[in-house]
N, C-alpha and C positions, 0 to 999 in steps of 0.2 A: 332441646331448648337451651340457648346460650345465656349465660348470666354475665351481665356487664358489671365489672368491678373497677373501682378507682383505687389505685395503689398510691400511697403517700410514703415517701421516705424523707428522712431528715436531710436537709441541704440538697435535695434533688427535686427537680420539677415533677409535677404530677404527670403520670402517664396512665394510659388505659390498657387493660389486659382482659382477654376473654377467658373465662373458665368454662370448659365444656363438661357436661355430666359424663359419668362413666358409661361406656358402651354396654349394651346388653350382651348376654351370652350368645344369643342367636346371631347378632351382628358380628361378633368376634369370629364365630364359626364360619359365617359366609365370607368374610374378608380373608380369613386364613385359607379357605378353599380356593378363592379367586387368586390369591398370591401363589399358591402351589400350582394351579393351572397355568398361570402366567410364566412361572419358572420352567415348567415342563415344556411349554410352547417355545420359549426362548432357547432352551437346550436343543430341542428338535431343529429349530432354525439354524443354530450354530452347526449341528451335524450335517444338515442339508447343504449349507454354504461350504463346509469343508469338502463334502463329497463333490459338489459342483466344481470347486477350485481344482481338486485333484483330477477330475475328469477332463477339465480344460487343459491342464498341464500335460496329461497323457496325450491328448489330441495334438498339442503343439510338438511334443516329442516325436510322435509318429510322423507328423508333417516334416519335421526337420530331417529325420532319417530318410524319408522318401526323397526329399530334395537332394540330400547327399548322394543317394544311390543314383539318381538321375544325372547329377553332375559327373559322377565317376564314370558312368556308362557313356555319356556324351564325350567326355574327355578321352576315354578309351577308343571310341570310334574315330575321333578326330586324329589322334596320334597314330593309330595303327591302320589308317585308311590307305 
């Protein structure tokens, strides 16, 4: 339940502020558990993204080497024909 409070300060316009009651122990435990789970999932996603990035980079490296070998072989056949 939120409590509506009007704060008054000298030489300042009135403004409104919400004061929330303190959370229960059970709510704190649940929220902390959810935050830990979220952190774990985010770290797993970062690891998976890094793995996928490295895998893609390795694929590009192999493709470049294969292209280089094909070019060298074709050049060798053309020159020594």
